[in-house]
C-alpha positions as CSV (number, residue, x, y, z in Angstrom):
1,M,11.3,119.5,44.6
2,A,14.9,118.5,44.0
3,D,16.7,116.0,46.2
4,S,20.2,115.8,47.5
5,A,22.4,114.2,50.2
6,A,25.4,115.5,52.1
7,L,28.0,114.2,54.6
8,T,31.1,115.4,56.2
9,E,34.6,114.5,55.0
10,V,35.2,112.6,58.3
11,L,32.0,110.5,57.9
12,N,32.8,109.9,54.3
13,E,36.3,108.6,55.2
14,S,34.7,106.2,57.8
15,A,32.2,105.0,55.3
16,L,34.7,104.4,52.5
17,K,37.0,102.5,54.9
18,H,34.2,100.1,55.6
19,L,32.6,99.9,52.2
20,L,35.5,99.7,49.8
21,R,37.0,96.4,50.5
22,V,40.5,95.2,49.5
23,D,39.0,91.9,48.2
24,H,36.8,93.9,45.7
25,Q,33.6,92.6,47.0
26,E,30.6,94.8,47.7
27,D,29.7,95.7,51.3
28,L,27.0,97.7,53.2
29,C,26.0,99.4,56.4
30,F,23.2,101.6,57.7
31,A,23.4,105.2,58.7
32,L,21.3,107.9,60.3
33,W,20.3,111.2,58.7
34,T,18.4,114.4,59.5
35,L,16.2,116.3,57.0
36,S,17.3,119.8,55.7
37,Q,14.2,121.2,54.0
38,G,14.6,124.2,51.7
39,I,12.1,125.9,49.4
40,T,13.0,123.8,46.4
41,R,15.3,121.1,47.7
42,R,15.3,118.5,50.5
43,T,18.7,117.1,51.7
44,A,19.5,114.0,53.7
45,L,22.2,115.1,56.1
46,L,24.1,111.9,57.1
47,H,25.5,112.1,60.6
48,T,26.1,108.6,62.1
49,L,27.2,105.2,60.7
50,I,25.7,102.0,62.2
51,L,28.3,99.4,61.3
52,P,27.3,95.7,61.3
53,N,28.1,93.4,64.2
54,D,29.4,90.0,63.5
55,G,26.9,87.9,61.5
56,E,24.6,90.8,60.8
57,R,25.5,91.0,57.0
58,R,26.8,88.5,54.4
59,V,29.5,89.3,51.8
60,H,29.3,87.1,48.8
61,G,30.4,89.1,45.9
62,N,27.3,91.1,46.5
63,A,26.2,92.0,50.1
64,S,23.1,91.4,52.1
65,F,21.9,92.3,55.6
66,T,20.0,90.2,58.2
67,S,16.6,91.1,59.6
68,E,18.3,91.5,63.0
69,Y,20.7,94.1,61.6
70,F,17.8,96.1,60.0
71,T,15.7,95.9,63.1
72,R,18.6,97.1,65.3
73,A,19.4,100.0,63.0
74,L,15.7,101.0,62.8
75,G,15.5,101.0,66.5
76,I,18.5,103.3,66.8
77,A,16.9,105.6,64.2
78,I,13.7,105.8,66.2
79,Q,15.6,106.4,69.4
80,R,17.7,109.2,67.8
81,R,14.7,110.7,66.0
82,S,16.6,110.4,62.8
83,G,15.9,108.9,59.3
84,L,17.5,105.6,58.3
85,A,19.7,105.1,55.2
86,L,21.3,102.1,53.6
87,L,24.8,102.6,52.2
88,H,26.4,100.0,49.9
89,S,29.3,99.8,47.5
90,H,29.5,98.7,43.9
91,V,32.5,97.5,42.0
92,G,33.2,100.2,39.5
93,P,33.9,103.8,39.3
94,G,31.6,106.9,38.9
95,W,27.9,107.5,39.6
96,Q,26.1,104.3,40.3
97,G,22.5,103.2,39.5
98,L,20.4,100.4,41.1
99,S,20.6,96.8,40.3
100,H,17.5,94.6,40.5
101,D,18.7,93.2,43.9
102,D,19.4,96.8,45.1
103,H,15.9,97.9,44.1
104,R,14.3,95.0,45.9
105,A,16.4,95.4,49.1
106,E,15.7,99.1,49.5
107,G,12.1,99.2,48.1
108,S,10.9,96.3,50.2
109,N,12.0,98.0,53.5
110,A,10.9,101.5,52.6
111,P,7.3,101.0,54.1
112,A,8.6,99.9,57.5
113,V,11.1,102.8,57.6
114,Q,8.6,105.4,56.6
115,A,6.1,104.1,59.2
116,A,8.7,104.0,62.0
117,T,10.5,107.3,61.4
118,A,8.0,109.4,59.5
119,L,10.9,109.9,57.0
120,P,11.7,108.2,53.6
121,F,14.2,105.4,53.5
122,V,17.3,106.8,51.9
123,G,19.7,104.6,49.8
124,L,23.2,105.6,48.8
125,T,25.7,103.8,46.5
126,V,29.4,104.4,46.3
127,G,31.7,103.5,43.5
128,T,35.3,102.4,43.8
129,D,36.5,106.0,43.2
130,G,34.4,107.4,46.0
131,S,31.6,108.7,43.8
132,W,28.2,108.6,45.5
133,S,24.6,108.3,44.2
134,A,21.5,108.7,46.5
135,R,17.7,108.4,46.4
136,F,14.7,108.9,48.6
137,W,12.1,106.1,48.6
138,D,8.8,108.0,48.4
139,R,5.3,106.5,48.7
140,V,3.5,106.7,45.3
141,G,0.6,104.3,46.2
142,P,-0.6,101.8,48.8
143,R,2.6,100.0,49.9
144,L,4.2,101.2,46.7
145,Y,7.4,103.1,47.0
146,E,9.7,104.4,44.1
147,P,13.1,106.0,44.3
148,S,13.4,109.8,43.8
149,W,17.0,110.3,42.7
150,A,19.2,113.0,44.2
151,S,20.7,115.4,41.8
152,A,23.9,115.5,43.8
153,V,25.7,114.1,46.8
154,R,28.1,116.6,48.6
155,I,31.0,115.9,50.8
156,V,31.8,118.9,53.0
157,G,35.0,119.7,54.9
158,Q,38.4,121.1,53.8
159,Q,37.3,120.6,50.3
160,L,33.8,120.6,48.8
161,Q,33.4,117.5,46.6
162,A,30.3,116.6,44.8
163,T,29.0,113.7,42.6
164,F,26.2,114.8,40.2
165,H,23.4,112.7,38.7
166,P,24.3,112.3,35.0
167,E,20.9,113.4,33.8
168,L,19.4,115.5,36.6
169,A,22.5,117.6,36.8
170,A,24.1,117.1,33.4
171,V,27.3,119.0,32.5
172,P,26.2,122.3,30.8
173,P,27.6,122.5,27.3
174,P,30.4,125.1,27.5
175,G,30.2,127.8,24.9
176,L,33.1,129.8,23.3
177,Q,32.6,132.5,25.9
178,L,34.0,130.2,28.5
179,S,37.1,129.1,26.7
180,R,39.5,131.2,28.7
181,S,37.9,129.9,32.0
182,I,38.2,126.3,30.9
183,G,41.8,127.1,30.0
184,V,42.3,127.8,33.8
185,W,40.0,125.5,35.6
186,G,39.9,122.7,33.1
187,R,36.7,121.1,31.7
188,E,36.1,119.1,34.9
189,G,36.7,122.1,37.1
190,Q,34.4,124.3,35.0
191,A,31.7,121.6,35.1
192,K,31.9,121.5,38.9
193,I,31.5,125.3,39.2
194,A,28.7,125.4,36.8
195,R,26.5,122.8,38.4
196,L,26.6,124.1,42.0
197,T,23.9,126.3,43.4
198,L,25.5,129.3,44.9
199,G,23.7,131.7,47.3
200,I,24.5,135.3,48.1
201,V,23.0,136.8,51.3
202,G,23.2,140.6,51.1
203,L,23.2,142.2,47.6
204,G,24.8,145.6,48.6
205,S,28.3,146.8,47.7
206,V,30.2,143.5,48.1
207,G,27.3,141.0,47.2
208,S,26.5,142.8,44.0
209,I,30.1,142.3,42.8
210,V,30.2,138.7,43.9
211,C,27.0,138.1,41.9
212,E,28.5,139.6,38.8
213,A,31.6,137.6,39.1
214,L,29.7,134.3,39.5
215,A,27.5,135.0,36.5
216,R,30.6,135.6,34.4
217,M,32.1,132.3,35.6
218,G,29.4,130.4,34.1
219,V,27.3,129.3,37.1
220,T,23.8,128.0,36.2
221,R,21.9,128.8,39.3
222,L,22.1,131.7,41.8
223,I,19.9,132.3,44.9
224,L,19.9,136.0,46.0
225,I,18.6,136.9,49.4
226,D,18.1,140.5,50.6
227,Y,15.0,142.4,51.8
228,D,16.5,145.9,51.2
229,R,16.0,148.3,48.4
230,I,18.4,150.6,46.5
231,Q,18.8,154.0,48.0
232,I,20.6,157.0,46.5
233,I,23.4,156.6,49.0
234,N,24.0,153.0,47.6
235,L,24.8,154.3,44.1
236,D,28.6,154.9,44.7
237,R,29.1,151.2,45.8
238,T,26.5,148.9,44.3
239,L,27.6,147.4,41.0
240,G,25.2,148.0,38.1
241,A,22.8,150.3,40.0
242,D,21.9,153.8,38.7
243,H,19.2,156.4,39.5
244,H,16.6,154.4,37.6
245,D,17.0,151.6,40.2
246,I,16.3,153.8,43.3
247,G,13.5,152.1,45.3
248,R,13.9,148.7,43.5
249,L,14.8,145.6,45.4
250,K,18.5,144.9,45.5
251,V,17.9,141.3,44.6
252,D,16.1,142.4,41.4
253,V,18.9,144.8,40.4
254,A,21.5,142.1,41.0
255,A,19.5,139.5,39.2
256,D,19.1,141.7,36.1
257,N,22.9,142.4,36.0
258,A,23.7,138.7,36.4
259,L,21.4,137.7,33.6
260,R,22.9,140.3,31.3
261,G,26.5,139.3,32.1
262,S,26.0,135.5,32.4
263,T,28.2,133.2,30.3
264,A,26.1,130.1,30.9
265,K,23.8,128.9,28.2
266,R,21.0,129.2,30.7
267,L,21.2,130.9,34.2
268,R,18.4,130.5,36.8
269,V,18.3,133.3,39.4
270,D,16.0,132.8,42.4
271,R,15.2,136.1,44.2
272,C,14.2,136.1,47.8
273,A,13.2,139.5,49.1
274,S,13.5,138.5,52.8
275,S,16.0,138.6,55.6
276,I,18.1,135.5,56.3
277,V,16.6,135.8,59.8
278,E,13.1,135.3,58.4
279,N,11.7,131.9,57.4
280,D,11.6,132.6,53.7
281,G,15.1,133.8,53.5
282,Y,16.3,131.0,55.8
283,R,14.7,128.3,53.7
284,A,16.0,129.8,50.5
285,A,19.5,129.5,51.9
286,L,19.0,125.8,52.4
287,D,18.7,125.2,48.7
288,C,22.4,126.3,48.2
289,D,25.6,124.3,48.0
290,V,27.7,127.3,49.1
291,I,26.7,130.6,50.5
292,F,28.4,134.0,50.3
293,S,27.9,136.0,53.5
294,C,27.8,139.7,52.4
295,V,26.0,141.0,55.5
296,D,26.7,143.6,58.1
297,R,24.8,142.6,61.2
298,P,25.6,140.0,63.9
299,W,22.3,138.1,63.9
300,A,22.6,137.3,60.2
301,R,26.2,136.1,60.6
302,R,25.1,133.9,63.6
303,I,22.4,132.3,61.4
304,L,24.8,131.7,58.6
305,N,27.2,130.1,61.0
306,H,24.4,127.8,62.1
307,I,23.6,126.9,58.5
308,A,27.3,126.2,57.7
309,F,27.4,123.5,60.4
310,A,23.9,122.2,61.0
311,H,23.0,122.0,57.3
312,L,26.5,121.2,55.8
313,I,26.6,124.3,53.6
314,P,30.0,126.2,53.6
315,V,29.7,129.9,54.1
316,I,32.3,132.3,52.7
317,D,32.3,135.4,54.8
318,G,33.7,138.9,54.2
319,G,33.7,142.0,56.3
320,I,35.2,145.5,56.1
321,L,36.1,148.0,58.9
322,V,37.1,151.5,57.9
323,R,38.9,153.9,60.2
324,V,38.6,157.7,59.8
325,R,39.5,160.7,61.9
326,G,37.3,163.6,61.1
327,E,37.3,163.7,57.4
328,A,40.8,162.0,57.1
329,F,41.1,158.4,56.1
330,I,43.3,156.5,58.6
331,G,43.0,153.0,57.3
332,A,40.8,150.0,56.5
333,D,40.9,146.3,57.2
334,W,38.9,143.4,55.7
335,H,38.8,139.8,56.5
336,V,37.6,136.9,54.3
337,R,37.3,133.2,55.4
338,T,35.3,130.0,54.8
339,S,33.5,128.3,57.6
340,G,31.8,124.9,57.9
341,P,32.4,121.4,59.2
342,G,36.0,120.7,59.9
343,R,36.8,124.4,59.7
344,R,36.8,127.3,62.3
345,C,33.4,128.8,62.7
346,L,32.5,132.5,62.2
347,E,32.1,133.1,65.9
348,C,35.6,131.7,66.7
349,W,37.0,133.8,63.9
350,K,35.3,136.8,65.7
351,A,33.4,137.6,62.6
352,F,30.5,138.7,64.8
353,D,30.0,139.5,68.6
354,P,27.4,137.0,70.0
355,S,26.6,139.5,72.7
356,L,25.1,141.8,70.0
357,V,22.8,139.2,68.6
358,G,20.3,139.6,71.4
359,I,20.4,143.3,71.0
360,E,19.6,143.1,67.4
361,R,16.9,140.5,68.0
362,D,15.2,142.9,70.5
363,G,15.1,145.6,67.8
364,L,17.6,147.9,69.5
365,L,19.9,148.2,66.3
366,D,16.9,149.9,64.6
367,D,16.0,152.1,67.6
368,P,17.3,155.6,67.1
369,T,17.1,156.3,70.9
370,Y,19.4,153.3,71.6
371,L,21.8,154.2,68.8
372,A,22.1,157.8,70.0
373,Q,23.6,156.6,73.3
374,L,26.5,154.8,71.6
375,D,29.9,156.3,71.1
376,K,30.3,157.6,67.5
377,D,33.2,155.1,66.9
378,H,31.1,152.1,68.1
379,I,31.2,149.3,65.5
380,L,27.5,149.4,65.2
381,L,27.7,152.9,63.8
382,R,30.6,152.3,61.4
383,H,29.1,152.0,57.8
384,E,31.9,153.7,55.9
385,N,32.9,152.0,52.7
386,V,34.0,152.7,49.1
387,F,33.7,150.8,45.9
388,P,37.4,149.7,45.7
389,F,37.3,148.2,49.1
390,S,34.2,146.2,48.1
391,L,35.9,145.1,44.9
392,H,38.8,143.6,46.8
393,V,36.6,141.8,49.4
394,A,34.4,140.4,46.6
395,S,37.4,139.1,44.7
396,L,38.9,137.4,47.8
397,Q,35.5,135.8,48.5
398,V,35.3,134.3,45.0
399,L,38.9,133.1,45.2
400,Q,38.0,131.4,48.5
401,L,35.3,129.5,46.5
402,Q,37.9,128.5,43.9
403,A,40.2,127.2,46.7
404,L,37.3,125.3,48.3
405,L,36.3,123.6,45.0
406,L,39.5,123.2,43.0
407,G,42.5,123.9,45.3
408,P,45.3,123.3,45.0
409,V,45.1,124.3,48.7
410,H,41.5,124.1,49.8
411,N,41.6,125.7,53.2
412,I,43.5,129.0,52.9
413,G,42.4,130.2,56.4
414,D,41.6,133.9,57.2
415,Q,42.9,136.5,54.9
416,N,43.3,139.9,56.5
417,Y,44.1,142.8,54.2
418,H,45.4,146.2,55.5
419,A,44.6,149.0,53.1
420,A,46.9,151.5,54.8
421,T,50.0,149.5,54.3
422,G,48.9,147.3,51.3
423,T,49.8,144.1,53.2
424,M,47.9,141.0,53.8
425,D,48.1,138.6,56.8
426,R,47.0,135.0,56.6
427,T,46.0,133.0,59.7
428,E,45.9,129.2,59.5
429,D,42.5,127.6,60.3
430,S,43.1,125.8,63.6
431,G,39.5,124.7,64.1
432,C,37.1,126.0,66.7
433,E,37.8,126.8,70.4
434,D,37.3,123.9,72.8
435,H,34.1,125.5,74.2
436,C,32.5,126.3,70.9
437,P,29.0,124.7,70.4
438,Y,28.9,124.9,66.6
439,P,30.9,121.6,65.8
440,G,28.3,119.9,67.9
441,L,25.5,121.0,65.7
442,T,27.1,119.4,62.6
443,A,24.4,117.7,60.4
444,T,21.6,118.3,63.0
445,S,19.5,120.5,60.7
446,D,17.2,122.5,63.0
447,T,16.5,119.6,65.4
448,V,18.6,121.1,68.2
449,V,17.8,124.8,67.7
450,Y,16.2,127.1,65.2
451,P,18.0,130.4,65.1
452,G,15.6,132.6,63.1
453,G,12.8,134.9,64.2
454,K,11.4,138.3,63.3
455,D,13.7,140.8,61.7
456,I,12.6,144.2,63.0
457,G,14.9,146.0,60.6
458,A,13.4,144.2,57.6
459,A,9.9,144.9,58.9
460,K,10.7,148.7,59.2
461,V,12.0,148.8,55.6
462,R,8.7,147.3,54.4
463,E,6.8,149.6,56.6
464,N,8.6,152.7,55.2
465,L,7.9,151.6,51.7
466,H,4.1,151.3,52.3
467,R,4.0,154.5,54.3
468,H,6.2,156.9,52.5
469,E,6.4,155.4,49.0
470,P,9.8,155.6,47.2
471,E,10.8,159.1,48.2
472,V,12.2,157.6,51.4
473,F,15.0,156.0,49.4
474,L,16.1,159.4,48.0
475,K,17.1,160.6,51.4
């Protein structure tokens, strides 16, 4: 199980304002966190600083806290049903380890925190350049606790910043095959791209192309989430799929293509044959640093919107709407945008209609009787798409990742391309509407609401496979 920590840009700025002193002495404060538990990673989501009152901490080159400060902070953590973290600064740049005094201060209080909150005590250290390190204090014996180091600490907002553990997330050695990429991103930029865990939800026409692009960019870990299988009608749009792949899981086809095209020395591809709505798919998504939303349905987008805010994982979303009249092409439009803390959410971008989520949850989107009642031009019945459209959407999504990580402009808003006229509109990100609930879910994990459930569409695909064998995918 890997460990990580994450906080928003706003919380990071507040923490640095307190911890990085003009007199170059160390300082400290406590903070609250919630647990984000994936399949292979646990993350401490920091959400509230508990700054010291007068006399509650001493600054003397190093810094120390009083028992009264610790007791007050622990009481707030219990009241808020949160974990407790200790944040402190070191004088020096880069990733920071633990001094003997740090080890004693954190380790000696770990038993009390674990007993009171049922969560590990978390320690974080920041260097003078804003680089963070983090660790969970886990019980390894009777009253014996040892630090389990986080492989990365992420700061999420307009930009995605990350500090990586120098050994647990060492810089992958770049080969000659990445020389052109390094010529564009630089060594530091390429190292950042390579060490992130990137997820793709939906491995159809757009997702399969995004997957190939990321593999060729030198990423070292991909998480692919999709319950569906290749059908004959997918072959004109799914990158790398041919007749031999009919009936195979889309995640398997995409993984095979990624491994063949990877430019990294070693690429790990995790395949999850579940819906993002289902527990396995949901938990797999929580292992990601960034998620590409390549889904069609409203419930999946609503869940990804929740994950973006509640779990501090930016979501890069893309969607296509094609217009035809009879057999004549009239036009097509697609939108691409990135949502997460400090940004406009997918619902406020109108990427999905929340009124349709309940309809999908009830299984009506997989009910032929219900669908037969809809107008033939209803958005739920519009599945037209062609490979060139998917190529463009996928490229824009990957470029949104580049902006998020490397800039120079990190938030490029909503990009809306009109195929009929060959023009693109760009809408600035003005944040969520006043009534929007999603900013209020920031860093809450699933303590307020869990948005998943049973995906009837996924269940029907599995049922068809068992009942009809592969010939169903030839229809």
